[in-house]
N, C-alpha and C positions, 0 to 999 in steps of 0.2 A: 347105398343102393339107388338106382335111378328110379324116377317118377314111373316110367313104364313097367319096370318089374314089380315095384311096389303096388301099383294098379292091379296088374295080372294076379299077384298074390291075394290081394283082397278079394277081387272077383271070384276067384276059384275057391276061396275059404267060404265065401257065401254061397257056393253052388250056383253061381250065375254065368250064363253063357255071355259072349260079346253082344249078342242081338238083344238079350234081355237088359243088359246095363245100358246099351244104346238107347232102347225105347224109353227107360227111366229117364234119361238125359235129354231125350227129344234129339237125338244125333243118329248118325247112320253106323251100322256095324263097322264100316271101313274107318270111321273116325276112331272107334275103340281100338281096332286093330293098329292103327297108326301111332296111337298113344302108347300102346304096349310095345311096340317095336321101337319107340324113341325117335320116329321121324316127324311128328307133329306133337306139340305141346297144346293142353287146353288153355282157354283164356280164364280169367279170374273168375267169372260167374260160373263157369263149369267146374273149375276146381272147388268152389264152395258147395255145390251140388253133390259132387264126388264125396266131399268130406262129410256130408250130411247123410248121404245114403250108407256110408260104411262107418259112421261114428267115430271118425278119426279128425285129427286137426289138418289143417292145410300144411302145417309145418312137418307133420308126418308124412303126408303125401309127397312133399318135396325132399324128403330124406334129412331133414334137418332135426327131427326127434328121432331117437333110436328105440323108444318103447313101443313094442308091438301092442295094437290093441287086443283085447279078449277076443278069442276066436268064437263066433256065434253065426248062426245061420239066420237069414231073413225068413221070418214066417210068411205064410201065403198071404195073410192080411197085409203085412208090411209091404209085400210086393205089390199088391193090388193098389195100396195107397200111394206108393211111388210112381206107378203107371198112371194112375188117375190124376194126380196133380202136377204131371210133368207139363213144362210150357208156362205154368202159371207165374205171374210177376210176384216179386216179394210182398206186395201188398194183398194180393189175392191169397197167397200162402198164408199170410197172416190171418185173413179173415176166415180161412179153413181151421187154423189152429184155434182161434176165438170160439169158432163154432164148437168145436170138440170139447173145449173147456166147459162152455155152456151146457152141453149135453151131460157132461160128467157131474157138474153142480146140480142139474136138475135130478139126476138119478140118485144123488146122496139125500135129497129132501124126502 
């Protein structure tokens, strides 16, 4: 299966519109449409972000792994986090993750 069809399947399984996915990736809706149509391919960084959003490997996105991911919907909280953190650098995302771990640790005390 081609990347565009895999992306469309994952997006529709998560009940996301092209616009919602585009916002999560800090891209235009047109980019998502072109990815799904197979006329444009994403760069490496975008592939990594897509794999994180859908919880699949880059190999799965590229059609190299045949095992389909478990079907599950993004919660509204997950969608909010994805939108709120779009455009952050890897270092900034790591800081967000570190803060979340700090909050979890503090809560356990």
